[in-house]
Backbone bond lengths (Angstrom), bond angles and torsions (degrees), N, CA, C in turn:
res aa  C-N    CA-C-N  psi(-1)  N-CA   C-N-CA  omega(-1)  CA-C   N-CA-C  phi
1 M - - - 1.452 - - 1.526 108.84 -
2 A 1.308 116.36 141.04 1.453 122.43 178.85 1.526 111.02 -81.95
3 H 1.311 115.15 146.26 1.462 121.99 173.81 1.519 108.09 -132.27
4 T 1.302 116.32 145.72 1.455 121.81 178.74 1.518 108.75 -128.35
5 V 1.321 115.83 138.42 1.454 121.72 174.90 1.519 107.11 -124.93
6 L 1.330 116.07 126.15 1.465 121.23 -179.84 1.516 110.28 -131.46
7 Q 1.319 115.38 147.28 1.457 120.05 168.93 1.522 105.44 -92.89
8 F 1.322 117.16 122.17 1.457 121.56 -169.91 1.519 112.65 -112.35
9 I 1.345 114.00 162.96 1.461 119.86 167.89 1.527 110.15 -113.69
10 L 1.335 117.16 -18.96 1.462 121.76 179.42 1.526 109.27 -156.86
11 I 1.337 115.92 140.70 1.470 122.12 176.41 1.518 108.10 -131.61
12 E 1.331 116.44 138.79 1.467 121.98 172.24 1.525 108.56 -126.73
13 F 1.322 115.77 127.16 1.456 122.48 174.97 1.526 107.87 -103.59
14 D 1.335 117.49 140.16 1.458 118.65 175.46 1.532 108.96 -77.16
15 K 1.327 117.12 -171.82 1.475 122.07 -173.70 1.523 114.02 -73.14
16 N 1.332 118.34 -8.57 1.464 121.59 -173.85 1.519 113.94 -93.08
17 W 1.325 116.94 38.37 1.458 121.82 -179.37 1.518 111.06 -130.30
18 T 1.321 115.19 147.63 1.460 120.74 167.10 1.525 106.37 -118.99
19 R 1.322 115.15 154.54 1.458 119.51 -178.05 1.520 109.57 -119.54
20 A 1.328 115.59 136.22 1.465 122.01 174.37 1.519 106.94 -115.18
21 G 1.310 116.63 115.24 1.457 119.66 -175.60 1.517 109.48 68.35
22 T 1.307 116.16 -140.23 1.469 119.60 -179.19 1.518 113.02 -115.29
23 V 1.334 117.71 0.20 1.458 118.67 -173.68 1.529 115.85 -124.51
24 L 1.313 119.08 -20.45 1.463 121.50 -175.90 1.523 111.46 -106.22
25 Y 1.313 115.97 123.12 1.462 122.86 177.83 1.516 107.76 -119.40
26 T 1.340 116.76 124.22 1.462 122.23 -177.43 1.521 109.65 -113.13
27 A 1.328 115.82 130.36 1.466 121.02 178.62 1.524 109.20 -73.83
28 I 1.337 117.69 122.90 1.466 121.30 179.67 1.522 111.40 -91.29
29 D 1.305 116.72 -7.27 1.462 125.24 175.73 1.523 104.58 -158.86
30 K 1.323 118.13 -177.76 1.459 118.73 172.62 1.530 106.16 -56.55
31 A 1.322 117.24 127.32 1.458 120.63 -170.35 1.526 111.35 -132.83
32 Q 1.323 114.69 161.78 1.460 120.93 176.73 1.522 110.08 -122.12
33 V 1.315 114.32 146.89 1.456 121.43 171.57 1.524 106.85 -135.08
34 V 1.321 115.26 134.58 1.459 122.54 -179.74 1.523 107.67 -111.94
35 V 1.336 115.88 129.46 1.457 121.37 -177.18 1.520 109.43 -124.30
36 V 1.332 116.18 129.16 1.465 121.39 175.68 1.519 107.59 -105.52
37 V 1.331 114.86 129.18 1.458 121.33 177.13 1.522 108.68 -119.54
38 E 1.326 115.07 158.53 1.461 119.97 178.30 1.521 108.21 -124.95
39 G 1.334 115.73 123.85 1.454 120.90 -179.76 1.523 111.98 -74.74
40 V 1.317 116.44 175.12 1.461 121.35 -177.61 1.525 112.97 -63.52
41 T 1.325 116.81 -21.65 1.467 120.21 178.81 1.520 112.15 -92.13
42 G 1.341 117.22 1.88 1.456 121.24 179.58 1.513 114.32 89.90
43 V 1.313 117.28 1.50 1.465 121.40 179.09 1.524 109.20 -79.56
44 K 1.334 116.43 131.48 1.464 121.83 179.82 1.523 110.67 -94.96
45 D 1.318 114.97 146.35 1.462 122.85 173.23 1.518 107.92 -133.75
46 T 1.329 115.56 147.08 1.462 121.94 179.21 1.526 108.90 -112.53
47 Y 1.330 115.81 131.59 1.464 123.02 179.79 1.525 108.78 -116.40
48 L 1.319 116.48 133.49 1.463 122.51 177.18 1.523 108.45 -109.55
49 F 1.332 115.22 130.85 1.461 122.01 177.60 1.513 109.41 -122.60
50 E 1.328 116.54 140.46 1.452 122.61 172.09 1.524 106.86 -111.56
51 V 1.318 114.96 125.81 1.457 120.97 -173.34 1.527 108.97 -119.28
52 A 1.322 116.13 137.85 1.463 121.55 -178.39 1.527 111.33 -73.59
53 R 1.316 114.38 154.84 1.466 121.45 177.13 1.525 110.03 -54.08
54 G 1.330 115.29 136.13 1.459 121.17 177.91 1.522 114.77 88.73
55 E 1.317 117.44 -13.51 1.472 119.91 178.90 1.523 109.88 -73.73
56 V 1.322 115.72 152.53 1.461 121.79 -176.62 1.524 109.94 -117.32
57 V 1.314 115.71 131.74 1.465 122.93 173.73 1.523 106.85 -105.67
58 L 1.313 115.62 132.66 1.462 122.14 179.82 1.525 108.70 -107.86
59 V 1.332 116.17 127.73 1.459 121.54 179.86 1.521 109.04 -118.43
60 S 1.324 115.85 124.68 1.456 121.45 173.44 1.522 106.80 -100.64
61 W 1.320 116.75 100.92 1.465 121.16 -178.05 1.525 110.96 -70.92
62 D 1.328 117.78 -26.21 1.463 121.16 179.21 1.527 112.13 -67.79
63 T 1.324 116.67 -37.51 1.463 121.26 -176.66 1.528 113.06 -109.70
64 N 1.341 116.59 0.81 1.466 122.34 -177.71 1.528 112.25 55.45
65 L 1.330 115.81 43.75 1.453 121.13 175.76 1.517 109.28 -112.66
66 V 1.333 116.25 140.95 1.459 121.29 175.97 1.529 107.81 -126.11
67 Y 1.346 115.21 134.04 1.456 123.00 179.09 1.520 107.42 -109.91
68 I 1.324 116.66 115.60 1.462 121.92 -174.08 1.527 109.01 -119.34
69 P 1.341 117.94 128.28 1.466 121.13 -179.23 1.534 111.98 -83.91
70 A 1.319 116.13 54.99 1.469 121.41 -179.43 1.515 109.76 -165.71
71 K 1.324 115.16 163.80 1.457 121.16 171.94 1.522 108.64 -92.14
72 C 1.306 115.78 154.79 1.457 121.81 176.88 1.529 109.52 -63.92
73 V 1.350 116.98 135.65 1.461 120.23 177.18 1.526 111.75 -100.63
74 K 1.338 116.70 -16.67 1.454 119.42 -179.77 1.524 109.41 -159.28
75 K 1.328 115.70 137.18 1.463 121.91 176.59 1.525 107.81 -128.02
76 E 1.334 115.78 132.98 1.459 120.84 178.76 1.521 109.51 -132.99
77 P 1.318 116.79 147.13 1.460 118.65 176.58 1.520 110.99 -71.22
78 G 1.311 116.32 147.53 1.466 121.28 177.59 1.513 112.00 85.71
79 D 1.329 114.61 -176.56 1.462 122.64 178.74 1.524 108.05 -96.90
80 K 1.329 116.63 107.42 1.468 122.18 -176.96 1.526 112.49 -102.67
81 T 1.320 117.67 16.62 1.453 120.93 179.71 1.530 109.89 -79.48
82 V 1.314 115.79 164.14 1.463 120.67 175.46 1.513 108.77 -60.25
83 Y 1.327 116.56 -41.94 1.466 121.37 178.81 1.530 110.36 -58.66
84 G 1.325 116.61 -45.23 1.461 121.34 -178.93 1.508 113.96 -69.79
85 Q 1.335 117.73 -20.76 1.465 121.85 179.97 1.505 112.10 -78.96
86 G 1.343 116.74 -25.63 1.453 121.80 -173.91 1.471 112.69 -75.19
């Protein structure tokens, strides 16, 4: 199984997640998580992940690291989150 670790500036979880404490997010159905990262030059990229039901995503808010049990399914330049659109 693939795992991805990213240092993020913004994360958006869709409605198919439950949270345990402040760091564990469990997919209650096929779920999506969107992660925005910023490169060393300040350029932002958005990564879309699709995670299977029952998989757990770990978020370290102290270090801005996210551990995702999946490979990226789509990468786009810029901030493509709902937050970034507003």
